[in-house]
N, C-alpha and C positions, 0 to 999 in steps of 0.2 A: 208469540203465539204461533203454533203450527196448525196447518190446515190439511184436511184429508186430500183435497183437490184444489188446484188453482185453475180457474177458468178465465179466459181473457177474450175480449171481442174487439174487433176493429171493423170498420165498414163505412159505407157511404152515408152521407147525410141525405135526408129527404131532399129531392130536387127543388131548386127554386122554380117558381112558376114559369119563368122565361128560359129555362135551361134548354139549349138546342138539342143536345144528345142525352136522352134520359138514362140515368143509372139507377135511381130509386124513386120512381114516381109515387106521389102521395097515395094514389089508388092501391098501391101494393103494401101499405102499412099493415093491415090486418093479416094478410097471408104471410108476410114476413114474420110478424109477431108469433103466429101459430107455429111456424117452422122453428123459430128460436125456442119456443116453449117445448116443442117436441124434442129438439136436440138436448136441451138441458135435462129433460126427463130421461132421455137415453143415457146421459152421463150421470144420472142420479145426483144432480146438484142439490145440496141442501144446507142445513145449518152448520155443518162442520167445514164448509168450503169458503174460499175466497174468490170473489169475482172482481175483475179489473177491466176498466174501459175508460174512454174519454167521456165527454158529456154532451156531444153534439146531437142535434135532432136527427132522428133516423135510427141507425143500427145501435149506437151507444145507449140512447135512452130506452129503447125497446128491450135491449139486453139487460140493462140495469134494473128496469121494472120487473122483469121476469125472474131475475136472480133474487131480488128482495122478496118476491112472492114466495120463494122457496126457502127463505130464511138465511141465505148466504150473506156473508159480510161483503160490502161493496166499497171499492176504492175508485174514485173518479180522478183522472189525471187531466187537468185542463191546460191547454197550450198557452193560455193568456190569463190575465186577471179576469175575474168573473164578468165585469161589465163589458170588457172588450171581447171576451169569449162569447157572451150572449149576442153581441152585435154581429160577430162574424160567423157564428156556428149554430145559432138557435133561432133567433127572431125572424129570419126570413120565412120560416115554416108556420108562423102564426102564434097567437096567444096561448093556445092549448099546449103547444110544445114548450113554450116559455114557462108555463105553470108546472108542467111535468118536470122540467129541468130543475127548477127550484125545489120541488118536492124531493127529487133524488138527492140533491145537495144536503137537505135536512136529514136524510136517513143514511148518509154515506160519509166516509172519510174523504175529504176533498183535498187534493194536492195540486197546487198551481206551479207550473214550470218556473223554476227560478231563472233569473237573468244569468247569462253565462259569465264566468269570471273574466276580468279585463284582459287576462293573458290569452284567452281563446280568440280565434279569428272571427267567430260568428258566421262562418260560411254556411252552416246548416239552418234550414228554416225552423221556425218554432214547431212545426208539425213533425219534421224529422227528429228534432230534439226530444219532443214528448214521446214519440215512438221508442226512442232509445231508452228513455227513462222508464217507460212501461216494461220494455224487454228486460232491463236490468232488475227491476222489481220482481218480475216474474221469475227470472233466473234465481234470485235470492230466495224467494218463497218456495219455489219448486225444489231447490237444493235442500230444504228442510224436510224433505220426504214426501212432499205433495206431488200428486200426479198432475201433469199439465195438459189442459185441453184448450184449444183455440177455435173460436167461431168467427168466420169472416162473412160479412154481408157485402157482397162484392160482385161486380159484373164480369169478373175474371179477365179483364183486359190488362195485359202485362205492364204497360208503362203509362197508362192514361193519366195517372195522378202523381207520378214521379216520387222522389225521395220524400218520405213522410206520409205517403199515401198507403192505401191498402195493399197494393202489389208489393211495395217495399216491406211492409209489415209481414206479409205472408212469407217472403224469402227469409226474413230474420227468425220467425218462429219455427220454420222448418229446421233451421240449424239447431234449435233446442230439442228437437225430437218430439214436439208436441203432437198429441192427437188433434187432427185438423178436420173441421167440417166447414163447408162453404154453402152459403145460401145466395143464389143469384136472383135479385129482385126482377130482372128483366125476363128471366126464364120461367117465372111463376105464372100460371094461367089464372 
């Protein structure tokens, strides 16, 4: 199947309540959602488009919900088996995020990161590996004629999250020539 556009999102999870240096405070959820919706409207995302993201609480779930509202096909790429992923990337934000994650899974194509072949050294974290899988999928889909758009929900700190984080993802999508938009949760009033 070919798509008119491929839109991809990467970004911070909602901060754990005890996070020392905020990146995406829970109080910024609705303003970030509004900005995601506005950007998707600006890109005219709709039923002929493919949306790709992880499934973590925060940027991924907000993006996925807004893309589904517009009729886009959604693919979730999880860095771990569902139970482990929920434990590490969803449940700290509370039961509402957990419910929303499962609802997204029901309405999406869910891809779980496979174990690396025994011949690979395994030096990359699961998050770096899932980013590479997303990038490769985006590269393949965009090569079929789709236009590539990338949305980052990110505090714009260059190395704060290392390989597999949003800054790493940003560098990789720039290489693809994607149209890029950044929403900084900390910068929103």
